[in-house]
C-alpha positions, -999 to +999 in steps of 0.1 A: +841+275+032+805+276+021+795+305-001+777+333+017+742+341+003+733+378+001+695+383-002+690+416-020+656+433-023+633+461-013+629+449+023+647+481+034+614+498+038+580+489+053+559+471+028+540+439+036+550+420+005+587+429+005+591+421+042+573+388+037+594+379+007+626+383+027+612+357+052+602+334+023+637+336+008+653+329+042+631+299+049+639+284+015+676+289+020+678+280+057+710+260+053+730+290+040+747+318+058+725+348+050+729+385+047+700+408+041+709+437+018+691+467+004+699+502-007+701+516+028+707+505+064+673+500+080+661+480+110+627+466+102+627+441+131+600+461+151+576+453+123+588+417+118+613+424+091+651+422+092+681+443+100+691+453+064+725+465+054+734+486+023+746+463-005+776+486-010+787+480+026+781+443+022+804+442-009+831+462+009+830+439+039+827+405+022+842+412-012+872+389-006+849+359+002+830+337-022+793+348-023+761+347-042+736+376-046+700+366-050+675+393-061+644+386-040+611+390-058+588+420-060+584+444-090+621+453-089+627+452-126+607+485-130+614+503-097+632+534-108+659+553-089+636+582-082+609+559-068+633+539-047+649+570-032+616+585-023+603+553-007+633+553+016+623+586+031+601+594+060+566+604+048+569+641+055+603+643+038+590+623+008+561+648+004+586+677+005+609+662-021+581+652-044+568+688-044+602+702-048+610+682-080+575+679-095+585+699-126+623+692-125+632+658-140+669+666-141+669+677-105+649+646-096+676+623-111+704+642-095+687+640-061+680+603-064+717+596-075+729+615-044+706+596-020+714+562-035+751+568-040+751+556-077+735+564-110+719+531-119+684+536-134+670+506-116+687+504-083+673+471-071+689+454-102+726+445-099+746+429-127+775+405-123+797+433-136+788+454-105+802+428-080+835+413-070+852+386-090+839+351-082+805+363-070+773+351-088+739+367-092+704+353-095+669+366-098+640+348-082+603+354-089+609+390-099+583+412-116+584+438-144+550+440-159+556+477-169+590+469-185+581+483-219+573+517-203+609+521-191+634+543-209+657+527-234+686+532-209+667+515-181+656+486-203+692+480-215+705+482-180+681+455-168+687+432-198+725+435-193+721+425-156+698+396-163+721+384-191+749+381-166+729+361-141+733+324-133+695+320-130+664+341-137+628+335-128+598+357-131+563+356-115+540+366-144+537+358-181+538+395-192+573+399-176+584+366-191+572+377-226+588+411-226+622+397-214+620+370-240+618+397-267+649+412-252+668+379-254+664+368-218+649+334-212+633+334-177+616+306-160+580+312-148+575+305-111+548+314-085+555+341-060+571+326-029+544+342-007+519+317-022+536+292+002+530+314+033+507+289+050+532+260+043+562+280+054+549+299+084+516+283+094+527+276+130+542+310+134+511+327+121+489+306+144+509+320+173+502+356+161+465+347+158+465+340+195+485+372+203+475+405+218+467+422+185+437+400+182+423+400+217+404+433+214+394+426+178+377+393+186+356+410+213+340+431+186+340+408+156+341+370+151+341+373+113+356+401+092+363+413+057+400+424+057+401+457+038+432+476+026+437+504+001+467+522-013+472+559-008+466+566-045+430+555-041+425+583-015+403+606-037+367+610-026+352+592-056+375+561-051+368+560-014+331+561-020+333+533-045+354+511-022+332+518+008+301+507-010+318+476-023+331+467+011+297+471+027+281+450+000+306+421+007+304+425+045+266+424+044+265+394+021+289+375+043+275+385+076+308+400+086+324+431+100+351+451+083+387+454+095+409+479+077+447+476+078+478+493+063+500+470+042+528+494+038+540+525+056+566+536+031+558+565+008+536+557-022+521+527-003+493+531+022+484+562+042+468+558+077+448+590+070+433+575+039+424+544+059+407+565+086+387+584+060+376+551+044+365+538+078+345+569+083+327+566+050+318+530+057+304+540+091+284+568+075+268+546+048+263+514+069+262+522+107+251+486+114+284+472+100+311+469+126+343+487+115+377+484+130+412+496+121+438+470+128+465+487+148+495+463+141+518+467+112+539+436+121+542+414+090+530+382+107+501+400+125+490+410+090+494+374+078+473+363+107+446+389+100+443+376+064+445+340+075+415+345+098+395+367+075+362+358+059+374+376+027+400+401+015+394+432-006+423+455-013+450+469-037+479+448-022+490+420-044+506+402-015+474+407+005+457+387-022+484+361-024+485+355+013+447+354+016+445+328-012+473+307+005+449+302+034+419+296+011+403+330+019+382+345-009+400+375-023+396+403-048+424+427-057+417+463-067+436+476-097+436+510-114+436+494-148+441+461-166+478+468-171+486+469-133+510+444-119+484+425-097+464+418-129+494+404-146+502+381-117+466+370-110+459+363-146+490+341-146+482+321-115+446+329-104+426+307-126+399+326-146+415+356-164+402+388-147+381+369-123+400+378-091+408+415-097+386+445-105+390+480-118+368+507-102+342+503-129+341+465-123+337+466-086+300+461-082+299+429-103+331+415-088+321+422-053+287+405-057+308+374-066+331+379-036+301+381-013+291+345-020+325+329-028+333+301-004+366+293+013+387+268-006 
């Protein structure tokens, strides 16, 4: 009997990159019998994701069979229990919980442990010792750029799990370096989403011809794909991004299409997107502005594939755009952010494809004239 492959990752919530990474892993392991596992039971199929089962349930059901667990990408080496538990909530409940435990770290930890059903510090990291006899684990293209900022307990937990793995690969040099100091030798590999065009080009082409684009093409034949995380929703940041987007759109003779890359808490906020669209219209009435209505993972891929350029905070927005040769600039809060770590590893010129708020004007001038690859 062939060994079952359990793909384990953060695709139990709506986030563009995580949903896409699950598809990438499945496409690259098409010959295996696959199970999609996360921290909670979630059906993300309406958004192009998968029906995800809790890992604990998968272990209980298949523990008597030979199996391999593959940790699927993303910044899972630094996603804490508190963060994971909050991101599994509906937005209104997440806001309530965040407010309730804002000044109560002990209560925060207890609540997260109750939600997740265990007390691991990094819940998307499972060690061989946590699984049935005869099972193996692997980590593929994982990220952990902020690893040094974790607690000692959390760092030890991660290093122990990685040390028990049959294979470990990471997606950026910073993560590789910090793990090396901890005694873990990890291979450096590109994020699987960099192969989006190769793996899903035909499927994405079908979405380009689908209903989500019919109305859009009636208003714009060229567009800057624009996305922003909820944490950039303050007035000053919105004003900066609006000015930058208008500059790029004008330089490229394009309209602007805004989209949400993730609906889970601490990702994107539709209200922030609407406010940004309003600011753009106020400062540049002549620039066509649309909000893309679909949150389906392959509609978002199609939007990026057809874009004239991409500007946004989503690392996987940047990765997918670049896979189609679309000029792209990733917005980062500071130089230590995970997109900067990845882009500096694989994007060519160090710092050339990402920008902090202070660097936006200069970088956007460059994006305005950059050609498709």
